[in-house]
C-alpha positions in Angstrom: 178.7 10.3 56.5 175.5 8.3 55.8 172.5 8.4 58.1 173.1 4.8 59.2 176.7 5.7 60.1 175.6 8.7 62.0 173.1 6.6 64.0 175.7 3.9 64.7 178.1 6.6 66.0 175.3 8.0 68.3 174.6 4.5 69.6 178.3 4.0 70.5 178.4 7.2 72.4 175.1 6.6 74.2 176.2 3.1 75.1 179.5 4.4 76.7 177.5 7.1 78.7 175.1 4.5 80.0 178.0 2.4 81.3 179.9 5.5 82.7 176.7 6.6 84.6 176.4 3.2 86.2 173.0 2.5 84.6 174.1 -0.8 83.1 177.3 -2.9 82.8 179.3 -3.3 79.6 178.0 -6.7 78.8 174.3 -5.6 78.9 175.1 -2.7 76.5 177.2 -4.9 74.2 174.3 -7.4 74.0 171.8 -4.6 73.1 174.2 -3.2 70.5 174.5 -6.7 68.9 170.8 -7.0 68.8 170.4 -3.6 67.1 172.9 -4.6 64.4 171.4 -8.0 63.8 167.8 -6.6 63.6 168.8 -3.9 61.1 170.7 -6.4 59.0 168.1 -9.1 58.9 164.8 -7.2 58.7 165.8 -3.8 57.2 163.6 -2.2 59.8 163.6 1.6 60.0 166.8 2.3 61.8 165.3 5.2 63.8 163.0 2.6 65.5 165.8 0.1 66.1 168.3 2.4 67.7 170.2 1.5 70.9 168.0 3.9 72.8 164.9 2.0 71.7 166.3 -1.4 72.6 167.6 -0.3 76.0 164.2 0.9 77.1 162.4 -2.0 75.5 164.5 -4.5 77.5 164.2 -2.5 80.7 168.0 -1.8 81.0 167.3 1.9 81.4 164.1 4.0 81.9 162.9 6.5 79.3 163.6 9.4 81.8 167.1 8.2 82.3 167.6 8.1 78.6 166.1 11.6 78.1 168.8 13.0 80.5 171.6 11.3 78.6 170.5 11.9 75.0 171.4 15.6 74.8 175.0 14.9 76.1 175.3 12.0 73.6 174.1 14.2 70.7 176.5 17.0 71.8 179.4 14.6 71.8 178.4 13.3 68.4 178.3 16.9 67.0 181.7 17.5 68.4 183.1 14.3 66.8 181.6 15.4 63.4 183.0 18.9 63.8 186.5 17.3 64.0 186.1 16.8 60.2 186.5 20.5 59.4 189.6 20.6 57.3 192.4 22.7 58.8 191.0 22.9 62.3 191.4 20.9 65.4 188.5 21.0 67.9 189.6 21.8 71.5 186.4 21.9 73.4 182.8 23.0 73.3 182.2 26.6 74.4 178.5 26.7 74.5 175.3 25.8 72.6 171.9 27.2 71.9 168.8 26.5 69.9 170.4 27.8 66.7 174.1 26.6 66.9 176.8 25.0 68.9 180.1 26.9 69.3 183.5 25.2 69.7 187.0 26.4 70.6 189.3 25.2 67.9 192.9 25.6 66.7 193.5 26.9 63.2 196.4 24.7 62.1 197.7 26.9 59.3 198.1 30.0 61.4 198.5 28.3 64.8 195.8 30.4 66.5 192.7 29.8 68.5 189.3 30.5 66.8 185.7 29.9 67.6 183.6 27.7 65.2 179.9 27.9 65.1 178.2 24.8 63.8 174.6 24.6 62.6 172.7 21.8 64.4 172.1 18.7 62.3 168.4 19.1 62.5 168.6 22.4 60.5 171.0 21.2 57.8 168.1 20.4 55.4 166.2 23.6 56.2 167.0 26.0 53.4 165.8 29.0 55.5 168.1 28.3 58.4 171.1 27.4 56.1 170.6 30.6 54.1 170.4 32.7 57.3 173.5 31.0 58.6 175.6 31.9 55.6 174.1 35.4 55.5 175.4 35.9 59.1 178.9 35.0 57.9 178.8 37.3 54.9 177.5 40.2 57.0 180.2 39.7 59.5 182.9 39.5 56.8 181.8 42.9 55.4 182.6 44.5 58.8 186.1 45.2 60.0 186.2 47.0 63.3 188.1 46.4 66.6 184.8 46.3 68.5 183.1 43.7 66.3 183.9 40.0 66.5 185.7 39.2 63.2 184.6 36.6 60.7 187.2 34.4 59.1 185.4 31.7 57.1 182.1 30.1 56.4 181.5 26.8 54.6 180.4 23.2 54.6 182.2 20.0 55.6 180.4 16.8 55.0 176.8 17.2 55.9 177.1 20.2 58.3 177.8 23.9 58.0 180.3 25.9 59.9 181.3 29.5 60.5 184.8 30.4 61.8 185.2 33.6 63.7 187.5 35.4 66.2 187.8 33.7 69.6 187.1 36.2 72.4 188.7 35.0 75.6 186.4 36.6 78.1 182.8 36.8 79.1 179.6 38.7 78.2 177.8 41.6 79.8 174.9 39.2 80.3 177.2 37.0 82.4 177.9 39.9 84.7 174.2 40.9 85.0 173.1 37.3 85.8 175.7 37.4 88.7 173.7 40.4 90.0 176.4 42.9 89.0 175.3 46.5 88.5 177.7 48.5 86.4 178.8 51.9 87.7 178.2 54.8 85.3 181.8 55.2 84.2 182.3 51.5 83.3 178.9 51.3 81.6 179.7 54.3 79.5 183.1 52.9 78.6 181.5 49.7 77.2 178.5 51.5 75.6 180.9 53.9 73.7 182.7 50.9 72.2 179.5 49.2 71.1 178.2 52.5 69.7 181.4 52.8 67.6 180.8 49.2 66.4 177.2 50.0 65.4 178.2 53.3 63.8 180.6 51.3 61.6 178.0 48.7 60.7 175.4 51.3 59.9 177.7 53.2 57.7 178.4 49.9 55.9 174.7 49.5 55.3 174.0 46.8 58.0 171.6 46.8 61.0 172.3 44.3 63.8 168.7 43.9 65.1 169.6 42.0 68.2 171.8 44.3 70.4 171.6 42.9 73.9 173.9 42.1 76.9 174.4 38.5 75.7 175.8 39.8 72.4 178.3 42.2 74.1 181.5 40.3 74.8 184.3 41.6 77.1 187.9 40.5 76.7 190.2 40.0 79.7 191.7 43.3 78.7 188.4 45.1 78.9 187.7 45.5 75.2 184.0 45.3 74.3 183.0 43.5 71.1 179.7 43.2 69.4 178.9 39.6 68.6 176.3 37.5 66.7 175.2 38.8 63.4 172.6 36.1 63.1 169.8 38.7 62.6 171.9 41.2 60.8 170.5 42.5 57.5 171.4 45.0 54.9 169.1 48.0 55.1 168.9 48.0 51.3 167.8 44.3 51.1 164.2 45.1 50.3 163.4 41.5 49.3 164.4 40.2 52.7 162.6 43.0 54.5 159.3 42.2 52.7 159.7 38.5 53.4 160.0 39.3 57.1 157.1 41.7 57.2 154.8 41.2 60.1 157.4 39.1 62.1 159.0 40.3 65.2 162.8 39.6 64.9 164.7 40.3 68.1 164.9 39.6 71.9 161.8 40.7 73.9 163.6 42.5 76.6 165.5 44.8 74.2 163.4 44.8 71.0 162.3 48.1 69.5 158.6 48.9 68.9 159.0 48.9 65.1 160.5 45.4 65.3 157.6 44.2 67.4 155.2 45.6 64.8 157.1 43.8 62.0 157.6 47.0 59.9 159.2 46.6 56.5 161.4 49.7 56.9 163.2 48.9 60.1 166.5 50.8 60.1 169.5 51.7 62.3 167.2 53.3 64.9 166.2 49.8 66.1 169.9 49.3 67.1 169.9 52.6 68.9 166.9 51.4 70.9 168.6 48.1 71.6 171.8 49.8 72.9 169.7 52.1 75.0 167.8 49.1 76.6 171.1 47.3 77.1 172.7 50.4 78.8 169.5 50.7 81.0 169.9 47.1 82.2 173.6 47.7 82.9 173.2 50.8 85.1 169.9 49.8 86.9 170.4 46.1 87.2 167.0 45.4 85.7 165.5 45.2 82.2 163.5 48.3 81.0 160.2 46.3 80.9 159.4 43.0 82.5 156.4 40.7 82.4 155.1 37.1 82.8 155.7 36.3 79.2 157.4 37.7 76.0 154.0 39.0 74.7 153.5 41.0 77.9 157.0 42.4 77.8 156.7 43.5 74.2 153.3 45.1 74.9 155.1 47.3 77.5 157.7 48.3 74.9 154.8 49.6 72.8 152.7 51.2 75.5 154.2 51.5 79.0 156.1 54.6 80.2 159.8 54.1 80.8 160.9 54.7 84.4 164.0 57.0 84.0 167.2 55.3 85.1 168.1 58.1 87.6 164.8 57.5 89.3 166.0 54.0 90.1 169.5 54.9 91.0 170.0 58.3 92.5 173.8 58.3 91.9 173.3 58.3 88.2 173.8 61.6 86.4 170.9 63.3 84.6 173.0 63.1 81.4 173.2 59.3 81.1 169.5 59.1 81.9 168.7 61.6 79.1 170.8 59.6 76.6 169.0 56.4 77.5 165.5 58.0 77.4 166.1 59.5 73.9 167.6 56.2 72.6 164.5 54.4 73.9 161.9 56.8 72.6 158.9 54.7 71.4 158.5 56.7 68.2 161.8 56.3 66.3 161.5 59.9 65.0 162.1 61.0 68.6 165.3 59.0 68.9 168.8 60.1 67.8 169.0 61.1 64.2 172.0 58.9 63.8 174.2 56.5 65.7 176.9 59.1 65.4 174.7 61.6 67.3 174.2 59.1 70.1 178.0 58.4 70.2 178.7 62.1 70.5 176.3 62.4 73.5 177.9 59.3 75.2 181.3 60.9 74.8 180.0 64.2 76.3 178.5 62.5 79.3 181.7 60.4 79.8 183.6 63.7 80.0 181.2 65.1 82.5 179.4 67.4 80.1 175.7 67.5 79.3 174.4 65.5 76.3 173.7 68.2 73.8 171.6 66.2 71.3 169.5 64.6 74.0 169.1 67.9 75.9 167.9 69.6 72.7 165.3 66.9 72.2 164.1 67.3 75.8 163.9 71.1 75.3 161.8 70.7 72.2 159.6 68.2 74.0 159.1 70.6 76.8 158.0 73.4 74.5 155.5 71.0 72.9 154.2 70.1 76.3 153.8 73.7 77.2 151.8 74.4 74.1 149.6 71.4 74.7 149.0 72.6 78.3 148.0 76.1 77.1 145.3 74.7 74.9 144.4 71.6 76.9 141.4 70.9 79.0 143.5 71.2 82.2 145.2 74.5 81.3 143.9 78.0 81.3 141.0 78.6 78.9 142.0 80.2 75.7 139.5 82.9 74.6 139.2 83.3 70.9 136.8 85.0 68.5 134.8 81.8 68.4 134.2 81.7 72.2 130.7 82.6 73.5 130.5 86.1 75.0 129.2 86.7 78.5 126.3 89.3 78.6 127.5 92.7 79.7 125.1 92.9 82.6 126.4 89.6 84.0 130.0 90.9 84.1 131.1 92.2 87.6 133.2 95.0 86.0 130.0 96.5 84.5 128.3 96.9 88.0 131.5 98.2 89.5 131.5 101.0 86.8 127.8 101.8 87.5 128.5 102.1 91.2 131.3 104.5 90.5 129.2 106.6 88.3 126.4 106.8 91.0 128.8 107.9 93.7 130.3 110.5 91.4 126.9 111.9 90.5 125.8 112.0 94.2 128.9 114.1 95.0 128.3 116.4 92.1 124.7 117.1 93.2 125.8 117.7 96.8 128.3 120.3 95.7 125.7 122.1 93.5 123.2 122.3 96.3 125.7 124.0 98.5 
C-alpha cells in the first residue's frame, strides 16, 4: 500500500470518528475531504501537510485537542485494517497495544484455531534495529518448546508491516492481579513460580536468557497454567556480538531488573532471570515491588545499593523458607545467587512440600560463618591479640601486683613462724 493510500485510509477513518463523536456533521467532513483531495491533486503539496486533520483544524471544524484525542483511535483502527491483509488469518479484535507492538486476536483459517498476532507499529517498519529485534524475538520463541512458554507459530511480513503469530492465551497476567491489589498466598505464588522456573530452566538449557521476567510477562490461563511470555529482550548467551553491541545499556524493567543488567555488563547470563523471578515472587507475596522510588533511576539505584527487606518481615504468615529463596535469588552479587535455575527450582519444590530450601539454607549458613569471622576481627568485635600487637609493660599489669602481694603475705607468715 502506497503512503498516499495509507493517508487516505487514515483520513476516512478519522472523518467517520469525528461524525460519530458529534464534533461535526457528515456534510462538513465530506467538504473537508473533498478539499484535501483537490489540493493534493492540483498543487502536489506534501500530503502530510494537507491531511484531513490539518484541514479540520484550519477551518475550525474541530480543535487540535479534540483531534489529539481521536488520532490514536484512528491510527489503531487503521493498523487493524492493515492487519487484515495477513494471508491465512482473520482478525477478530485488538487485545492490547504498547510502545513496541499491537496484539490482535485472530483466527488461523487453515487450522481453525485462535491465535495472537503481534504487529510492529508502522513507525518502526523502517527502523532496522527494531525490525531485527522483532524477528529475533520470533526466532528465539520458536527454539523453545515448553508447556509453560507461550508458543511461537510464525513470523513474517505482509505488505509494509511485520507480524509475529503466537499461541493465544485465554486468561490474564499476574500483573493484572497485582494492579487489582491482589496479594497471592504462599501456596498459590509457589505454584506459579514453579511453572515459570521450569520455563526458565528450559530456556537456559537451550542457551537463551529472557532478561525481562516480570508479572506482566507471566500469563495465567483460565485453567491456572502459568506461561512465560514476551521474548522481546531474549538473547542467546553465546551471541557475543549482540552482547557487545548492547554493552553499557540497561535492558529490562526497572522494578525487576538485576544489578548486572543495570550496569550494562557484557557477560549477563541466566542469573539475571533468577533475579527477575525472585523480584516477581517478592511482589506476588508482599503486594509491593522490592524497591520503589520517584523515577526509574532511583529504583535502579536501590537495586544496586539498598538492602532488601525480607518478605517475611512484611508478611508474618510467610514461611522462612520462601523468604530465604527470594533473598538468595535477589542477591546483589550474582555469585551469591543460585548456581543454576535448576537449583532454585529444587528449592521452590522443597518449600512447596513444607521442607526447608537446602540450597538457600546452605548459602545462608556460609554467609553466617563469614559474618562471624568478620566480627572476630572487626573493630566492633573482641580485640584479636597477635605477635604484632604492642605489649603492656609488666608493672602496669594487675596480675603482676596481685602476685607481689601474695609473695609479701607468704613471706610475712614465714617470718612469724620462725620467730616463734
